[in-house]
C-alpha positions in Angstrom: -2.2 -45.8 -42.6 1.0 -43.8 -41.6 -0.7 -40.4 -42.7 -3.4 -41.5 -40.0 -0.8 -42.5 -37.0 1.4 -39.5 -38.1 -1.8 -37.4 -37.7 -3.0 -39.0 -34.2 0.8 -38.3 -32.6 0.4 -34.8 -33.9 -3.1 -33.9 -32.4 -1.3 -35.8 -28.9 1.5 -33.8 -29.4 -0.1 -30.5 -29.1 -2.6 -31.8 -26.3 0.4 -32.4 -24.3 1.8 -29.1 -25.2 -1.5 -27.7 -24.2 -1.8 -29.3 -20.0 1.7 -28.5 -20.5 1.3 -25.0 -21.0 -1.7 -24.7 -18.4 0.1 -26.5 -16.2 2.9 -23.4 -16.3 -0.3 -20.8 -15.9 -1.7 -22.4 -12.9 1.1 -22.5 -11.4 2.2 -19.1 -12.1 -1.4 -17.9 -11.1 -1.2 -19.8 -7.9 2.0 -18.9 -6.3 1.6 -15.3 -7.6 -1.7 -14.1 -7.2 -0.7 -10.6 -8.6 -0.1 -12.4 -12.0 -3.5 -13.8 -12.4 -5.8 -10.6 -10.8 -4.4 -7.3 -10.5 -1.2 -7.3 -13.0 -3.8 -8.8 -15.8 -6.0 -6.2 -15.4 -4.3 -3.5 -15.1 -2.2 -4.2 -18.4 -5.5 -5.0 -19.7 -6.2 -1.1 -18.9 -3.5 0.9 -20.0 -3.5 -1.3 -23.4 -7.7 -0.1 -24.0 -6.0 3.5 -22.4 -3.3 3.2 -25.2 -5.8 2.0 -27.9 -8.2 5.1 -27.4 -6.0 7.6 -27.3 -4.7 6.6 -30.9 -8.2 6.0 -32.2 -8.9 9.5 -30.9 -6.1 10.9 -32.7 -6.3 9.0 -35.9 -10.6 10.6 -35.8 -9.7 14.3 -34.8 -6.6 14.6 -37.5 -6.6 18.3 -38.1 -6.8 19.2 -42.3 -3.5 20.8 -42.3 -1.8 17.2 -40.1 -1.9 18.5 -36.7 -2.9 16.3 -34.4 -5.3 17.2 -31.3 -4.7 14.6 -28.3 -7.0 14.1 -25.7 -7.1 15.0 -22.5 -8.0 11.7 -19.2 -11.5 12.8 -19.3 -12.1 12.0 -23.0 -10.6 8.7 -22.7 -13.5 6.3 -20.6 -11.0 4.0 -20.5 -8.9 6.4 -17.6 -12.2 6.8 -15.9 -11.2 4.1 -13.3 -8.3 5.8 -12.8 -8.2 9.4 -10.2 -6.4 12.3 -11.6 -4.1 11.7 -9.5 -2.3 8.6 -10.3 -3.2 8.5 -14.3 -2.8 11.8 -16.8 -2.4 12.4 -20.7 -1.2 14.6 -21.8 0.5 14.8 -26.0 -0.6 11.3 -26.1 1.4 9.8 -23.9 -0.1 8.6 -20.1 1.6 9.0 -17.0 1.2 6.5 -14.0 1.6 8.0 -10.8 2.6 5.1 -8.0 4.0 4.6 -4.9 3.9 1.0 -5.7 7.1 -0.7 -7.2 4.8 -3.9 -8.5 2.9 -1.1 -10.6 5.8 1.3 -11.5 7.4 -2.3 -13.4 4.3 -3.2 -14.9 3.7 0.0 -16.3 7.4 0.7 -17.7 6.6 -3.1 -19.3 4.1 -1.8 -21.6 6.5 1.9 -22.2 4.0 4.2 -20.0 6.1 7.4 -18.8 5.9 6.6 -14.2 6.4 8.7 -11.7 7.6 7.4 -9.0 8.1 10.2 -6.4 5.1 9.5 -4.4 7.0 6.0 -2.9 7.2 4.9 0.0 9.2 7.3 2.8 9.6 4.1 5.4 8.5 0.4 4.8 9.7 -1.5 7.5 9.0 -5.5 6.0 9.9 -6.6 9.8 11.6 -9.3 8.1 13.7 -10.2 11.6 14.7 -6.4 11.8 14.4 -3.2 11.8 15.4 -2.2 8.0 14.0 0.6 5.6 13.4 -1.0 2.7 12.6 2.1 0.9 14.9 4.8 2.0 17.3 3.3 4.6 16.5 4.7 7.5 17.2 1.8 9.6 15.4 1.9 12.9 17.1 0.8 16.1 15.6 -1.8 18.3 15.1 -1.1 21.7 13.8 -4.4 24.3 13.3 -7.3 23.4 11.8 -8.2 19.7 10.9 -11.4 18.6 10.7 -13.0 15.1 7.2 -14.0 14.6 5.3 -15.9 11.5 3.6 -13.3 9.2 -0.3 -13.7 8.1 1.0 -16.0 5.2 2.9 -18.2 8.1 6.2 -17.5 6.5 8.3 -17.5 10.2 10.9 -14.4 10.7 8.8 -12.4 9.0 7.2 -10.0 11.2 7.9 -9.3 14.2 6.8 -9.8 18.1 6.3 -6.4 20.5 6.1 -6.6 24.3 6.5 -10.3 24.7 9.2 -9.7 27.6 8.6 -6.3 28.6 8.8 -2.9 27.1 10.2 -3.0 23.1 10.1 -1.0 20.1 11.6 0.6 17.0 12.5 4.0 16.4 14.0 5.9 13.1 14.5 8.9 11.2 11.8 10.2 8.9 12.3 11.7 5.6 11.2 15.1 7.4 7.7 16.4 6.1 4.6 18.7 7.3 1.9 18.2 4.3 0.1 15.1 3.5 0.4 11.9 4.8 -0.5 8.0 5.0 0.3 5.6 7.6 0.0 1.5 7.3 1.0 -1.4 9.2 -0.2 -5.2 9.6 -1.3 -6.1 13.2 -2.2 -8.9 15.2 -2.5 -8.1 18.7 -2.5 -10.6 21.6 -4.5 -8.6 23.9 -6.0 -4.9 24.3 -4.2 -2.1 26.5 -5.6 -0.6 29.6 -5.9 2.3 27.5 -4.6 2.7 24.2 -1.2 1.0 22.9 0.9 2.5 20.0 1.1 1.3 16.2 3.6 4.2 15.3 3.6 7.7 16.6 5.8 10.0 14.0 7.6 12.5 16.3 9.9 15.5 16.1 12.7 15.5 18.8 12.9 19.0 20.7 9.6 19.8 19.3 6.4 16.9 19.5 4.3 14.4 18.0 3.2 14.8 15.2 0.8 12.1 14.1 0.0 9.1 16.1 -2.4 5.3 15.1 -3.0 3.6 18.1 -5.2 0.4 19.0 -7.6 1.3 21.4 -8.2 -0.9 24.3 -12.1 -1.5 23.2 -10.8 -2.9 20.2 -11.0 0.6 17.8 -8.2 2.0 15.6 -7.3 5.6 16.3 -5.0 8.4 14.6 -4.2 11.6 16.6 -2.9 13.7 13.9 -1.7 17.4 16.6 -2.1 21.0 15.7 -4.7 20.1 13.9 -8.4 21.2 14.4 -10.6 19.1 15.9 -7.7 18.0 18.2 -7.8 15.0 19.9 -8.8 11.1 18.9 -10.7 9.9 16.3 -12.4 6.9 16.3 -13.5 3.6 14.3 -16.3 1.6 16.2 -15.2 -0.5 18.4 -14.3 -3.8 17.9 -13.6 -3.9 14.3 -10.0 -5.3 15.2 -10.3 -8.8 16.9 -7.5 -10.2 18.5 -4.8 -12.9 17.5 -5.4 -12.0 14.2 -4.0 -10.0 10.7 -5.9 -7.1 10.6 -4.6 -4.4 7.8 -4.9 -0.7 9.7 -4.3 3.0 7.4 -4.7 6.7 8.6 -4.6 9.3 5.6 -4.3 13.2 6.6 -4.8 14.4 3.2 -4.9 18.4 4.4 -8.9 18.6 4.6 -9.9 14.8 6.5 -8.7 12.4 9.1 -9.5 8.7 7.4 -9.1 5.6 9.1 -9.2 2.2 7.0 -9.6 -1.7 8.7 -8.5 -4.1 5.9 -8.7 -2.0 2.7 -12.3 0.2 4.5 -13.1 3.0 5.3 -14.4 3.3 8.7 -14.1 6.9 9.6 -13.7 10.2 7.9 -13.1 13.8 10.2 -13.0 17.1 8.7 -9.5 18.6 10.2 -7.5 22.4 10.1 -4.5 23.2 10.2 -0.6 23.2 9.3 0.7 20.2 11.5 3.6 19.8 12.9 7.0 18.1 10.6 7.7 14.7 11.2 11.1 13.6 10.7 10.9 10.9 13.8 9.3 7.4 13.8 8.3 5.0 16.8 6.5 2.0 16.2 5.1 -0.6 19.0 5.3 2.0 21.4 5.9 5.7 22.7 8.7 5.9 24.4 8.4 3.9 27.5 5.0 3.4 27.6 1.4 2.7 25.6 3.2 -0.9 24.9 1.6 -2.9 21.8 1.4 -6.3 22.6 1.9 -8.6 19.3 3.4 -8.9 16.2 3.4 -6.0 13.3 4.8 -6.6 9.6 5.1 -4.2 6.9 4.7 -1.0 8.5 4.3 2.1 5.4 4.8 5.8 5.8 4.0 7.9 2.5 4.2 11.6 1.9 0.7 11.9 0.9 -2.7 10.8 1.5 -3.4 7.5 -0.1 -6.6 7.2 -2.4 -9.4 4.5 -0.7 -8.2 2.3 -3.7 -5.0 2.6 -3.7 -5.3 1.4 0.1 -7.6 -1.4 -1.0 -4.6 -2.6 -3.4 -2.1 -2.5 -0.7 -4.7 -4.9 1.2 -5.6 -7.4 -1.3 -2.9 -7.0 -3.7 0.6 -6.5 -2.1 2.1 -10.0 -0.8 
């Protein structure tokens, strides 16, 4: 009888432990979507790639003991990753990322990580103009009001144009090659012509790149000293009022691309070297082309992000 009672107690204890463990996992998944989605997927992918590399080296061991290592194209598990993001050399995985989450996850797995393609500038807009990437903190002009971000967090975005002219001006790490510019925007009104989301400049020389909201609700970009010149524009109405929208523009040396909410909406073949950019205006161009509404998470990269990377920023970065 006592054995029966002990067994019942043991079973109940195990069930309670399982329930509590499930509650903890559910809490982590609820509070951190990256834990349940991107992190788990990434770590599973890397484990599969490492296992396939090991199997390849075992299957191709030379009679004299020489190890033959695979190249990336011979590892099927690595197909989903761009060559620019992942390479394999002498059995070692090199993962390149501008994203701190993926850098940390890769290092946890013991991978070699190239974090040199990091953010040049990153303004979280948490009630200030601090640059979280390279300490090129911006200077605010006019009145910028703390705002609520896309997750409902107060003081986690900035509102521009609420009381006349307002913008942020900062330095950039100078570069004149590939580039990506991204931001979350929540416009309150459309401009008469166009309003500045972000503008790359070089003092004494002129503008270098420009991302703006057009009067018809489209996204525009202008990459100076490239052919064809002029504004490149998405379809109208892709950026609604009073709604948070994720916008990006890239230049990879051959193409200017515009993305809205992670989706590629415009590709234009462009040529030219372009101008060196060393300064950044956010929210207005000088005292004109004012953006009216809130902005959050303004990012500048020193390379052209892929669509996969941009979609990851839109989907997973919280």
